[in-house]
C-alpha positions as CSV (number, residue, x, y, z in Angstrom):
1,M,36.7,-45.3,-20.0
2,R,34.9,-42.2,-18.8
3,R,36.6,-38.8,-19.1
4,T,35.9,-36.3,-16.4
5,L,36.5,-32.6,-16.3
6,S,39.1,-31.4,-13.9
7,N,38.0,-27.8,-14.0
8,Q,34.6,-27.2,-12.4
9,K,35.0,-23.4,-12.2
10,G,33.3,-22.7,-15.5
11,Q,30.2,-24.7,-14.5
12,F,29.9,-22.8,-11.3
13,V,30.0,-19.5,-13.1
14,I,27.4,-20.6,-15.7
15,E,25.0,-21.9,-12.9
16,T,25.5,-18.7,-10.9
17,V,24.7,-16.5,-14.0
18,L,21.6,-18.6,-14.7
19,L,20.3,-18.4,-11.2
20,M,20.8,-14.6,-11.2
21,M,18.9,-14.3,-14.4
22,V,16.0,-16.4,-13.0
23,T,16.0,-14.3,-9.8
24,V,16.0,-11.0,-11.7
25,G,13.3,-12.2,-14.0
26,F,11.1,-13.3,-11.1
27,F,11.7,-10.0,-9.4
28,L,10.8,-8.0,-12.5
29,W,7.7,-10.1,-13.1
30,S,6.5,-9.7,-9.5
31,M,7.1,-5.9,-9.5
32,N,5.1,-5.7,-12.7
33,Q,2.2,-7.6,-11.2
34,L,2.3,-5.4,-8.1
35,R,2.2,-2.3,-10.2
36,E,-0.7,-3.5,-12.4
37,G,-2.8,-4.8,-9.5
38,K,-2.1,-1.7,-7.4
39,Y,-2.2,-3.8,-4.3
40,L,-0.1,-1.4,-2.3
41,S,-2.3,1.6,-3.1
42,K,-5.4,-0.4,-2.2
43,M,-3.9,-1.3,1.2
44,I,-3.1,2.4,1.9
45,S,-6.0,4.3,0.4
46,G,-8.8,2.2,1.9
47,P,-8.0,2.8,5.6
48,W,-6.7,6.3,4.8
49,Q,-10.2,7.5,4.0
50,K,-11.4,6.8,7.6
51,V,-8.2,8.3,9.0
52,S,-8.7,11.4,6.8
53,G,-12.2,11.9,8.1
54,M,-10.9,11.6,11.7
55,I,-8.2,14.2,11.0
56,E,-10.6,16.7,9.4
57,S,-13.7,16.3,11.5
58,G,-13.0,14.1,14.5
59,V,-15.3,11.3,13.3
60,W,-14.4,7.9,12.1
61,E,-16.1,8.2,8.7
62,E,-15.1,9.1,5.2
63,P,-14.4,12.9,4.8
64,E,-17.7,13.7,3.0
65,A,-19.8,12.1,5.7
66,A,-17.6,13.3,8.5
67,R,-18.0,16.9,7.6
68,Q,-21.7,16.7,8.2
69,L,-21.1,15.2,11.7
70,H,-18.5,17.8,12.8
71,P,-19.6,19.7,16.0
72,N,-19.1,23.0,14.1
73,Q,-22.0,22.0,11.8
74,I,-24.6,21.7,14.5
75,D,-27.3,24.3,14.2
76,R,-27.3,26.2,17.4
77,S,-29.4,29.1,18.5
78,L,-28.3,31.2,21.4
79,A,-30.5,33.6,23.2
80,W,-29.8,36.2,25.8
81,R,-32.2,34.4,28.1
82,P,-31.9,30.6,27.8
83,D,-35.4,30.1,29.3
84,Q,-37.1,31.8,26.4
C-alpha cells in the first residue's frame, strides 16, 4: 500500500524558495553580463556624439568635426565698400 503525505505546505515552501533562488541568480548573472558588456553605454554614447555636435555647433557631426563647420568659423572679410 502506498503512503501519501497529507501536508503539502512544506513542498510548496521549498519549491517557492528554489524558484526565488533561480530567479535571483539569473537576475544577478544578467546584470553582471550587462555591466561587463557595457551595452547600455554603447547605446547611449554612440548617438550622443552626433547630438553633442548638433548642440555645440548646429551640425549633425561629431563635436570635433562640427566645430570646423560652425558658421562662426567661416573666414569673412568685410570692407567699407563691398564692390572693392
